[in-house]
SERO-4910 file (N, C-alpha, C, O; in steps of 0.05 Angstrom, whole numbers):
BEGIN
 pado doro    nc1    nc2    nc3   cac1   cac2   cac3    cc1    cc2    cc3    oc1    oc2    oc3
  Met    A    -95    608   -375    -86    581   -366    -62    586   -352    -43    598   -362
  Asn    A    -61    575   -324    -34    578   -310    -14    560   -322    -20    543   -338
  Ser    A     14    565   -312     35    550   -323     33    517   -318     40    499   -333
  Arg    A     21    513   -291     18    484   -283     -3    470   -300      0    446   -308
  Lys    A    -25    484   -305    -44    470   -324    -36    470   -353    -43    454   -370
  Ala    A    -19    491   -358    -11    491   -389     10    467   -391     10    454   -412
  Ser    A     27    463   -371     44    437   -372     33    413   -375     42    395   -389
  Arg    A      7    411   -357     -6    386   -359    -22    383   -384    -28    360   -389
  Thr    A    -30    400   -398    -42    401   -421    -25    389   -443    -34    372   -458
  Gly    A      3    400   -444     20    393   -462     26    359   -456     26    342   -474
  Ala    A     30    354   -430     34    327   -422     12    306   -433     17    284   -443
  Val    A    -12    316   -428    -38    302   -437    -38    297   -468    -47    276   -477
  Leu    A    -28    316   -484    -24    314   -513     -9    297   -520    -14    281   -538
  Ser    A     14    297   -505     38    279   -512     29    249   -506     32    230   -521
  Ser    A     16    249   -482      8    222   -475    -14    208   -490    -15    184   -494
  Met    A    -33    226   -499    -52    218   -521    -39    207   -548    -46    186   -559
  Ala    A    -20    222   -555     -4    211   -578     10    183   -575     14    167   -593
  Met    A     18    181   -554     36    155   -545     13    133   -543     17    110   -552
  Phe    A    -11    140   -532    -32    119   -528    -42    112   -554    -48     88   -556
  Val    A    -48    128   -576    -55    124   -603    -33    104   -616    -41     84   -627
  Leu    A     -5    111   -615     14     95   -624     11     66   -612     10     47   -628
  Ala    A     10     62   -583     10     41   -568    -18     21   -580    -18     -3   -585
  Ala    A    -35     34   -583    -62     21   -591    -58     10   -620    -68    -12   -626
  Trp    A    -45     25   -636    -42     15   -662    -23     -7   -663    -30    -28   -674
  Phe    A      1     -6   -653     22    -23   -654     22    -47   -634     39    -65   -638
  Met    A      5    -49   -613      9    -67   -592    -18    -75   -583    -33    -59   -573
  Pro    A    -25   -100   -585    -49   -114   -579    -48   -114   -549    -26   -115   -537
  Tyr    A    -75   -113   -536    -75   -116   -505    -65   -143   -494    -53   -145   -472
  Ala    A    -68   -163   -509    -60   -187   -500    -47   -204   -523    -53   -201   -547
  Gly    A    -30   -221   -512    -16   -240   -534      3   -225   -547      5   -228   -571
  Ala    A     20   -207   -532     36   -190   -545     64   -209   -549     67   -231   -538
  Ser    A     81   -196   -565    107   -214   -573    121   -221   -546    123   -205   -528
  Pro    A    130   -248   -545    142   -256   -521    170   -240   -516    182   -243   -494
  Thr    A    180   -224   -536    205   -211   -531    198   -182   -519    217   -166   -513
  Gln    A    172   -175   -514    168   -150   -502    170   -152   -475    166   -173   -464
  Asp    A    177   -129   -461    177   -126   -433    149   -131   -421    131   -117   -428
  Pro    A    146   -149   -404    120   -159   -392    105   -133   -383     80   -131   -385
  Gly    A    119   -112   -372    107    -87   -362     93    -71   -383     78    -52   -378
  Thr    A     99    -81   -410     85    -59   -430     64    -79   -442     54    -72   -464
  Arg    A     56   -102   -431     36   -120   -443     11   -120   -427     11   -129   -404
  Trp    A    -13   -109   -440    -36   -109   -425    -46   -139   -415    -49   -157   -432
  Pro    A    -49   -142   -390    -55   -172   -383    -80   -184   -393   -102   -172   -391
  Ala    A    -77   -207   -403   -100   -220   -415   -127   -222   -403   -148   -223   -416
  His    A   -126   -223   -380   -154   -231   -362   -161   -206   -351   -181   -207   -336
  Ala    A   -151   -183   -353   -156   -159   -341   -178   -145   -354   -184   -150   -377
  Pro    A   -193   -124   -339   -211   -106   -356   -197    -93   -381   -173    -90   -381
  Thr    A   -212    -85   -399   -200    -72   -419   -191    -43   -413   -202    -32   -394
  Pro    A   -172    -29   -428   -165     -4   -417   -189     15   -413   -191     29   -393
  Glu    A   -207     15   -433   -231     33   -429   -248     25   -404   -259     42   -389
  Gln    A   -250      1   -400   -265    -10   -373   -248      1   -349   -260     13   -331
  Val    A   -225      0   -349   -208     10   -327   -215     42   -321   -224     51   -299
  Met    A   -211     55   -341   -215     86   -339   -245     90   -330   -250    104   -310
  Tyr    A   -261     78   -342   -289     81   -336   -297     75   -302   -311     89   -287
  Ala    A   -284     54   -296   -286     46   -266   -275     61   -244   -281     57   -221
  Gln    A   -257     81   -253   -242     96   -235   -258    110   -215   -252    106   -191
  Pro    A   -279    126   -221   -296    139   -201   -308    120   -180   -311    126   -156
  Glu    A   -316     98   -191   -325     77   -169   -306     67   -153   -310     67   -129
  Leu    A   -283     58   -164   -261     51   -146   -252     69   -128   -244     60   -106
  Met    A   -252     94   -134   -245    116   -118   -261    122    -96   -253    131    -74
  Ala    A   -291    117   -104   -312    119    -82   -312     99    -63   -318    105    -40
  Gln    A   -306     75    -68   -301     51    -54   -280     57    -35   -285     53    -11
  Ala    A   -257     66    -44   -232     69    -26   -239     90     -5   -237     87     19
  Leu    A   -249    114    -18   -258    139      3   -276    127     23   -273    133     47
  Asp    A   -295    110     17   -317    103     38   -303     87     60   -313     84     82
  Arg    A   -279     78     54   -267     61     79   -250     82     96   -240     76    118
  Leu    A   -248    105     86   -232    124    107   -249    130    131   -272    139    129
  Ala    A   -238    125    153   -250    130    178   -247    157    187   -226    168    180
  Pro    A   -264    172    202   -264    199    215   -238    200    236   -229    180    249
  Gln    A   -229    222    236   -207    228    255   -217    229    284   -240    235    289
  Asp    A   -199    223    304   -205    225    330   -199    251    342   -176    258    344
  Pro    A   -218    266    351   -215    298    360   -195    294    384   -181    314    390
  Lys    A   -192    274    396   -175    276    422   -149    270    417   -134    269    436
  Arg    A   -139    264    393   -112    261    389   -105    268    360   -123    272    343
  Ile    A    -77    271    354    -68    277    328    -67    251    313    -55    232    324
  Asp    A    -77    249    289    -79    228    272    -58    229    250    -51    251    241
  Leu    A    -49    206    239    -33    207    214    -55    197    195    -71    179    202
  Tyr    A    -56    209    168    -68    199    145    -50    194    122    -37    212    113
  Leu    A    -48    168    112    -28    162     94    -41    159     66    -62    145     64
  Ile    A    -31    170     45    -33    167     19    -11    153      4      9    167      0
  Ala    A    -11    130     -5     12    114    -19      9    112    -49    -11    101    -58
  Phe    A     26    121    -65     25    121    -94     47    110   -106     71    116   -102
  Ala    A     37     89   -122     58     69   -138     51     77   -164     29     70   -174
  Gly    A     72     93   -177     68    105   -201     72     88   -230     61     93   -251
  Asp    A     92     67   -226    100     48   -250     86     23   -247     88      9   -226
  Gly    A     69     15   -270     58    -11   -266     71    -33   -281     60    -54   -286
  Gly    A     98    -27   -288    114    -44   -302    131    -63   -281    145    -81   -290
  Glu    A    130    -59   -258    145    -72   -239    131    -76   -213    118    -58   -203
  Asn    A    132    -99   -203    116   -107   -175    128    -91   -153    113    -87   -133
  Val    A    153    -82   -154    168    -73   -132    151    -47   -124    148    -45   -100
  Phe    A    141    -30   -136    126     -7   -129     96    -14   -112     88     -3    -92
  Arg    A     85    -33   -127     60    -45   -113     67    -55    -86     53    -49    -67
  Asn    A     89    -70    -84     98    -80    -58    100    -60    -37     87    -62    -16
  Glu    A    116    -38    -44    121    -18    -25     94     -4    -15     88     -4      9
  Val    A     80      5    -32     54     20    -22     36      3     -6     25     12     15
  Glu    A     32    -21    -15     17    -39      0     30    -46     29     16    -50     49
  Tyr    A     53    -47     28     68    -53     55     65    -27     73     57    -28     96
  Ala    A     70     -5     61     69     21     75     39     27     91     37     39    112
  Ala    A     17     17     75     -8     17     85     -9      0    109    -17     11    130
  Arg    A     -3    -24    109     -2    -44    132     13    -33    154      6    -35    178
  Leu    A     39    -20    145     57    -11    167     45     11    183     45      9    207
  Phe    A     34     31    171     19     52    184     -4     46    199     -9     57    220
  Ala    A    -18     28    188    -42     18    200    -40      4    225    -53     10    245
  Arg    A    -21    -16    225    -19    -33    248      1    -19    270     -2    -24    294
  Arg    A     23     -2    260     43      6    280     38     32    288     43     38    311
  Phe    A     25     52    270     22     81    276     -5     90    278    -11    113    273
  Gly    A    -23     72    285    -52     75    293    -65     88    266    -85    102    271
  Ala    A    -58     85    242    -72     95    220    -91     76    205    -95     78    181
  Arg    A   -103     54    223   -123     40    212   -148     53    201   -160     68    216
  Gly    A   -155     50    180   -177     67    169   -168     96    158   -184    112    148
  His    A   -143    101    161   -130    126    150   -111    122    129    -94    139    125
  Thr    A   -114    102    115    -92     96     92   -109     94     68   -132     84     69
  Leu    A    -98    105     44   -105    102     18    -87     96      3    -66    110      4
  Val    A    -89     74    -18    -67     66    -35    -78     70    -66    -99     62    -74
  Leu    A    -62     83    -78    -67     85   -108    -43     71   -121    -20     75   -114
  Glu    A    -51     54   -138    -30     38   -149    -32     28   -179    -54     20   -186
  Asn    A    -13     29   -194    -13     19   -224      2     -8   -223     26     -9   -218
  Asn    A    -15    -32   -228     -2    -57   -227    -23    -73   -245    -47    -68   -242
  Pro    A    -15    -92   -262    -34   -109   -277    -52   -125   -257    -75   -130   -265
  Ala    A    -44   -134   -232    -60   -148   -214    -80   -133   -203    -98   -147   -193
  Thr    A    -81   -109   -202    -97    -92   -186   -118    -72   -203   -129    -53   -193
  Leu    A   -120    -79   -229   -135    -60   -245   -164    -62   -237   -177    -41   -239
  Ala    A   -176    -85   -229   -204    -85   -224   -209    -77   -195   -232    -73   -189
  Thr    A   -188    -73   -175   -194    -75   -148   -181    -49   -132   -187    -44   -108
  Ala    A   -164    -34   -147   -154    -13   -135   -151     13   -155   -146     11   -179
  Pro    A   -156     39   -141   -153     60   -158   -126     63   -170   -106     56   -158
  Leu    A   -126     74   -194   -100     78   -211    -85    100   -194    -96    116   -178
  Ala    A    -57    101   -199    -42    121   -186    -36    142   -209    -16    140   -223
  Asp    A    -53    159   -212    -52    180   -232    -57    206   -221    -65    208   -198
  Trp    A    -54    227   -236    -58    255   -228    -85    261   -217    -87    272   -195
  Thr    A   -105    253   -231   -135    259   -225   -140    244   -198   -153    257   -180
  Asn    A   -133    219   -193   -136    207   -169   -124    215   -148   -136    213   -127
  Leu    A   -100    226   -149    -80    237   -126    -99    262   -120   -106    265    -96
  Glu    A   -106    281   -138   -121    303   -130   -148    295   -113   -156    308    -94
  Thr    A   -160    275   -122   -188    268   -108   -181    255    -83   -195    258    -63
  Ala    A   -160    240    -81   -152    229    -57   -147    250    -34   -159    250    -12
  Leu    A   -127    267    -43   -123    292    -24   -144    307    -15   -145    316      8
  Ala    A   -163    313    -36   -186    331    -29   -202    315     -5   -210    325     16
  Ala    A   -206    289    -12   -223    271      8   -211    272     35   -224    277     55
  Val    A   -186    266     34   -170    259     61   -170    290     76   -170    291    101
  His    A   -170    312     61   -171    336     75   -199    339     90   -201    346    113
  Gln    A   -218    333     75   -247    335     85   -249    317    111   -262    325    130
  Val    A   -238    293    111   -244    276    136   -225    280    157   -233    273    179
  Met    A   -198    290    155   -182    297    175   -191    321    187   -210    334    179
  Asp    A   -174    328    210   -175    358    221   -150    370    214   -130    365    228
  Pro    A   -148    385    194   -124    397    180   -110    414    199    -87    421    194
  Arg    A   -123    423    225   -109    438    243    -89    423    259    -70    434    269
  Gln    A    -93    399    263    -78    381    280    -67    354    267    -45    344    273
  Asp    A    -85    341    248    -73    315    239    -54    321    216    -53    342    203
  Ile    A    -39    299    213    -13    300    195    -17    284    168    -24    260    170
  Leu    A    -14    293    147    -17    278    121     11    266    116     31    280    118
  Val    A     14    242    109     38    230     99     33    221     70     15    206     65
  Leu    A     48    230     53     48    223     22     71    210     18     93    221     19
  Tyr    A     67    180     11     90    167      1     84    160    -30     64    150    -40
  Leu    A    108    168    -44    105    162    -72    130    149    -85    153    159    -82
  Thr    A    127    129    -98    148    110   -109    143    108   -139    120    107   -147
  Ser    A    165    108   -155    163    103   -182    192    107   -191    211    112   -176
  His    A    195    105   -219    219    117   -231    217    147   -231    195    159   -230
  Gly    A    241    159   -232    242    185   -234    263    194   -255    282    181   -263
  Ser    A    255    220   -265    274    227   -290    294    252   -279    289    264   -258
  Glu    A    313    257   -295    334    274   -289    322    306   -286    334    324   -274
  Asp    A    298    310   -297    284    335   -296    264    333   -276    245    348   -277
  His    A    266    315   -257    252    317   -232    222    311   -238    205    327   -230
  Ala    A    215    288   -253    188    280   -251    184    253   -250    200    237   -260
  Leu    A    161    246   -236    154    216   -229    142    203   -254    125    214   -268
  Trp    A    151    179   -257    141    167   -281    117    156   -275    117    142   -255
  Val    A     92    158   -288     64    148   -281     57    131   -307     56    141   -330
  Asn    A     54    109   -302     55     88   -323     35     66   -321     37     51   -301
  Met    A     19     63   -338      4     34   -341     -4     32   -371    -27     35   -378
  Pro    A     16     25   -388     10     25   -415    -13      4   -424    -13    -18   -414
  Pro    A    -31     11   -440    -27     36   -460    -44     62   -449    -52     80   -464
  Leu    A    -48     61   -424    -67     83   -415    -50    110   -417    -26    109   -411
  Pro    A    -60    132   -424    -45    156   -427    -45    171   -400    -64    185   -394
  Leu    A    -26    166   -384    -24    176   -356     -2    199   -355     19    197   -368
  Asp    A     -7    220   -339     11    243   -343     34    238   -320     29    229   -298
  Pro    A     57    245   -327     80    246   -308     73    267   -285     57    285   -292
  Ile    A     83    268   -262     79    287   -241    107    301   -233    121    288   -216
  Gly    A    116    322   -241    138    336   -238    138    351   -208    118    356   -195
  Ala    A    162    355   -204    166    370   -172    146    392   -171    128    390   -154
  Arg    A    145    413   -187    129    433   -186     98    428   -186     81    439   -172
  Asp    A     95    406   -208     67    397   -206     57    385   -179     34    390   -172
  Leu    A     73    372   -165     67    361   -139     59    384   -118     40    384   -103
  Ala    A     81    405   -120     73    425   -100     43    440   -110     27    446    -93
  Gly    A     39    445   -135     15    455   -142    -10    435   -131    -29    444   -119
  Ile    A     -7    409   -136    -29    393   -128    -33    394    -99    -56    394    -90
  Leu    A    -12    394    -84    -15    396    -53    -27    422    -43    -43    422    -24
  Ala    A    -20    443    -57    -33    469    -50    -61    474    -56    -73    494    -49
  Glu    A    -72    453    -71   -102    456    -72   -117    454    -47   -139    465    -44
  Asn    A   -106    440    -29   -120    438     -2   -100    444     20    -78    433     21
  Asp    A   -111    462     39    -93    471     58    -87    454     82    -94    459    105
  Phe    A    -70    432     73    -59    418     92    -40    435    112    -21    448    102
  Arg    A    -44    433    137    -23    447    153      1    432    156     22    443    152
  Trp    A     -1    408    163     23    389    170     26    369    147      6    356    138
  Lys    A     53    367    139     56    346    116     83    331    119    103    344    126
  Val    A     84    304    114    104    292    111    105    277     82     90    259     77
  Val    A    125    288     63    124    277     37    152    263     32    174    273     35
  Ile    A    145    233     24    171    219     18    166    211     -9    145    201    -17
  Val    A    190    217    -24    190    209    -54    212    191    -55    235    199    -51
  Asn    A    207    164    -62    226    146    -69    229    142   -100    214    127   -113
  Ala    A    249    155   -110    253    152   -141    282    161   -145    296    173   -128
  Cys    A    289    155   -171    316    169   -179    312    201   -181    291    212   -188
  Tyr    A    333    213   -175    335    241   -177    311    258   -158    305    282   -161
  Ser    A    301    242   -138    280    253   -123    287    275   -107    269    287    -96
  Gly    A    312    282   -103    320    307    -86    311    331   -103    307    352    -90
  Gly    A    307    331   -128    293    353   -140    269    360   -129    261    384   -132
  Phe    A    254    343   -115    225    350   -103    229    366    -80    209    379    -71
  Ile    A    251    368    -67    252    381    -41    247    410    -43    229    422    -30
  Ala    A    264    423    -61    262    454    -63    234    465    -64    226    483    -49
  Pro    A    218    451    -86    190    464    -89    170    458    -67    148    468    -66
  Leu    A    179    440    -50    159    432    -29    169    442     -2    154    438     17
  Arg    A    189    454      1    200    465     26    185    486     38    179    507     25
  Asn    A    180    480     64    167    501     79    167    492    109    174    469    115
  Ala    A    160    512    129    163    508    160    142    483    166    148    471    187
  Asn    A    121    476    153    102    455    162    103    432    145     85    415    146
  Thr    A    127    429    129    132    400    115    154    388    120    174    402    122
  Leu    A    155    365    124    180    348    123    182    332     98    164    315     93
  Ile    A    203    335     82    207    322     57    231    302     59    252    309     70
  Ile    A    227    278     49    251    261     47    252    248     21    232    237     12
  Ser    A    275    249     10    279    239    -19    299    210    -15    315    207      3
  Ser    A    295    192    -33    311    171    -33    340    175    -48    358    158    -45
  Ala    A    345    196    -62    367    205    -74    366    235    -79    346    249    -79
  Ser    A    393    243    -85    397    273    -88    386    280   -114    379    262   -129
  Ala    A    384    306   -123    375    314   -146    386    307   -172    375    310   -193
  Asp    A    412    296   -167    430    289   -190    441    259   -189    462    250   -200
  Arg    A    423    246   -176    436    219   -172    410    195   -172    387    200   -166
  Thr    A    418    174   -179    396    152   -180    395    137   -152    413    139   -135
  Ser    A    374    122   -151    371    106   -126    370     78   -139    369     75   -163
  Phe    A    370     56   -119    375     32   -130    352     10   -116    341     15    -94
  Gly    A    348    -14   -132    332    -33   -119    308    -40   -134    294    -59   -127
  Cys    A    302    -25   -157    276    -29   -171    284    -54   -189    305    -66   -185
  Gly    A    265    -60   -210    269    -79   -228    254   -105   -225    245   -109   -202
  Ser    A    251   -123   -242    232   -144   -242    245   -168   -223    231   -187   -216
  Glu    A    271   -164   -215    281   -183   -201    282   -175   -171    292   -190   -154
  Ser    A    273   -153   -165    271   -140   -137    241   -141   -125    222   -135   -140
  Gln    A    237   -147    -99    215   -145    -85    209   -119    -71    186   -114    -65
  Ile    A    232   -101    -65    230    -76    -51    257    -61    -60    278    -73    -66
  Thr    A    255    -36    -60    276    -17    -67    296    -14    -43    287    -18    -20
  Tyr    A    318     -8    -46    338     -5    -24    327     17     -3    329     15     21
  Phe    A    316     38    -15    309     58      6    284     48     19    282     51     43
  Ala    A    267     37      6    241     29     22    247      6     40    234      4     61
  Asp    A    266    -10     32    274    -32     53    285    -18     80    278    -24    103
  Ala    A    301      1     73    318     15     95    301     32    110    304     33    135
  Phe    A    283     44     98    266     66    113    244     56    124    238     63    147
  Leu    A    227     36    109    199     28    119    204      4    135    193      2    157
  Val    A    221    -17    125    220    -41    137    238    -42    161    232    -52    183
  His    A    263    -29    157    282    -31    180    276     -7    201    270    -11    224
  Ala    A    277     18    189    279     40    208    249     45    222    247     44    246
  Leu    A    231     50    207    204     53    219    195     32    237    178     35    254
  Asn    A    206      8    232    196    -15    254    210    -14    278    205    -28    297
  Arg    A    232      8    279    247     11    303    241     38    317    246     39    341
  Thr    A    233     59    304    225     85    316    203     96    301    198     91    277
  Ala    A    188    111    316    167    129    303    176    154    294    162    168    280
  Asp    A    201    163    302    210    189    293    221    184    262    238    168    255
  Phe    A    209    200    248    214    202    216    241    211    214    255    198    198
  Val    A    251    230    226    281    241    220    302    218    230    322    213    216
  Ala    A    296    204    256    314    185    262    314    163    242    335    153    235
  Ala    A    292    157    234    286    133    214    303    142    189    317    126    176
  Phe    A    302    167    183    317    175    157    346    168    163    359    155    147
  Gly    A    357    177    186    385    175    192    394    146    189    415    139    179
  Gln    A    374    125    201    384     96    202    380     90    175    396     73    167
  Ala    A    363     99    158    359     87    131    382     95    113    391     79     97
  Gly    A    391    118    115    415    129    100    440    114    108    457    110     91
  Lys    A    444    105    133    468     91    139    466     64    125    486     54    115
  Leu    A    439     50    121    439     23    115    441     26     82    454      9     70
  Val    A    429     44     70    432     46     43    461     48     37    471     33     20
  Arg    A    475     66     50    506     70     42    517     46     45    532     39     27
  Gln    A    514     31     66    526      2     70    522    -16     45    540    -28     34
  Trp    A    492    -17     35    489    -35     16    498    -25    -11    505    -42    -27
  Glu    A    500      0    -15    512     13    -39    543      3    -42    552     -8    -62
  Arg    A    556      9    -18    583      4    -20    591    -28    -24    611    -36    -37
  Arg    A    572    -45    -10    577    -74    -12    574    -80    -44    591    -93    -55
  Glu    A    553    -71    -57    547    -77    -85    564    -56   -104    559    -57   -128
  Lys    A    583    -40    -95    598    -24   -110    580     -7   -128    583     -9   -152
  Leu    A    564      8   -119    544     27   -130    554     53   -122    567     57   -101
  Pro    A    545     72   -142    550    102   -134    531    109   -115    508     99   -116
  Ala    A    539    128    -96    519    134    -73    498    148    -81    502    169    -94
  Ser    A    472    142    -75    447    155    -77    445    180    -66    436    198    -79
  Asp    A    453    183    -43    456    207    -26    425    215    -19    417    237    -29
  Pro    A    408    201     -5    383    209      5    381    236     16    402    245     26
  Gly    A    360    251     16    360    278     24    335    281     44    315    267     43
  Ile    A    341    303     61    316    311     81    315    341     82    335    355     79
  Ser    A    291    349     85    287    379     92    261    380    112    239    374    105
  Ala    A    269    388    138    251    388    159    247    412    168    265    425    180
  Gly    A    220    424    164    209    448    173    208    448    203    201    427    215
  Lys    A    214    469    217    212    469    248    186    463    258    182    448    277
  Ala    A    167    477    245    135    475    255    125    443    253    113    431    271
  Val    A    132    433    234    121    405    230    139    383    249    128    363    258
  Leu    A    166    389    254    177    375    270    167    376    301    171    358    317
  Ala    A    156    400    308    140    403    334    118    387    334    113    374    354
  Gln    A    104    388    314     74    374    311     81    344    312     66    328    324
  Leu    A    106    335    298    110    306    301    119    296    330    115    274    338
  Val    A    130    314    344    138    310    370    110    307    389    108    290    407
  Lys    A     93    321    384     66    318    396     51    292    389     39    278    405
  Trp    A     55    289    363     40    262    352     53    238    369     40    222    382
  Arg    A     78    239    367     92    214    382     84    211    412     78    190    422
  Ala    A     85    234    424     80    236    453     52    225    461     49    217    484
  Ser    A     32    225    444      7    215    446      1    188    431    -22    179    428
  His    A     24    177    422     20    153    408     37    131    417     61    135    421
  Arg    A     28    110    420     46     86    426     48     66    401     28     56    392
  Pro    A     74     62    391     74     48    366     65     19    372     68      7    394
  Gly    A     53     10    349     50    -23    353     73    -39    348     95    -27    345
  Pro    A     73    -65    349     97    -81    343    106    -79    311     91    -72    293
  Pro    A    129    -87    307    139    -85    281    126   -102    261    119   -124    268
  Val    A    121    -95    239    104   -108    217    123   -121    196    138   -107    183
  Pro    A    122   -148    192    143   -158    174    135   -152    146    112   -145    140
  Phe    A    156   -154    130    150   -146    101    145   -169     87    159   -189     89
  Leu    A    121   -170     69    112   -190     49    108   -177     22     95   -156     19
  Pro    A    118   -189      4    109   -179    -25     80   -178    -28     65   -193    -15
  Ala    A     71   -161    -45     39   -161    -45     28   -187    -54      6   -193    -44
  Ser    A     38   -204    -70     30   -227    -77     27   -250    -58     12   -269    -62
  Gln    A     43   -247    -37     43   -265    -12     26   -255     11     23   -268     31
  Asn    A     16   -233      6      1   -219     29    -30   -229     26    -45   -215     12
  Thr    A    -40   -250     37    -66   -257     32    -86   -246     57   -108   -257     59
  Thr    A    -80   -228     73    -95   -218     96   -116   -198     84   -133   -191     99
  Ala    A   -116   -188     60   -135   -165     50   -128   -169     20   -107   -177     11
  Ser    A   -152   -160      8   -152   -155    -22   -140   -127    -24   -140   -111     -6
  Pro    A   -128   -121    -50   -117    -95    -54   -134    -71    -50   -126    -49    -43
  Gly    A   -161    -76    -55   -180    -57    -52   -189    -52    -20   -203    -33    -13
  Ala    A   -181    -69     -6   -188    -66     23   -167    -64     41   -169    -73     64
  Leu    A   -143    -52     32   -118    -54     52   -127    -35     74   -147    -20     71
  Pro    A   -114    -36     97    -91    -57    100   -105    -84    112    -91   -104    117
***
């Protein structure tokens, strides 16, 4: 057993133990009013077992909506992953990212959303390790990996030891660490990648992913938190700055990062928060490929942000 699989086995055993405790102490519906709503299974949702049983079919439906690539141009394929089901902010971000890339960057039919949220348990695939592997393998088969570019956008809470929180209690979902993510991506030979990690301490994902063919963007340095999550928020600081403001002005991901960093610093100073210090690592080869993509692509108009609950143009399972 290699080290990555061994670490996942340990995570699975730990998660199963947490699941047993949750199932013993917490009813699926009608939990105590003092509990965090994010830890209470929604009353009218499928049961946890039904949700897990439905994953292959939900993934198959999502993959069936993927359109083939255009051999005459460089295409972007977006996989957006909302790891924490306890806050709507993460769902808002991935559903908005799918609309933005489809309408502005020519990725209609080339977006795939994985999300943990009580409102989408029956309509969208979970954001978990297994579905991420399945999604990456399917996108790799549909795209032309010699020329097309994978964009992977991940948003959740992050830990000081550089792992993404993957959470839809009481389901036993594995966290995804920085080296885990590098191993997952290595299972398919994507030549060109843009990986955006929006989480506290996300700078810790840069080193394991760094190479000439990958652009990596983090919302915070390896030893700092980022801001804007929580039940009162609709979108995180970094997603607001990078997706809503910057990418609606430019198709250049590096320039968008620069614009977003300035905005985030302004907002943090205004709120007297410690600097999150977003990070970037840009491989020379992928930068050249992104230049070719921009030369052959005319961006669409800006896409306004709406929280997922207010977007009535598509169901979560049929984004964008």
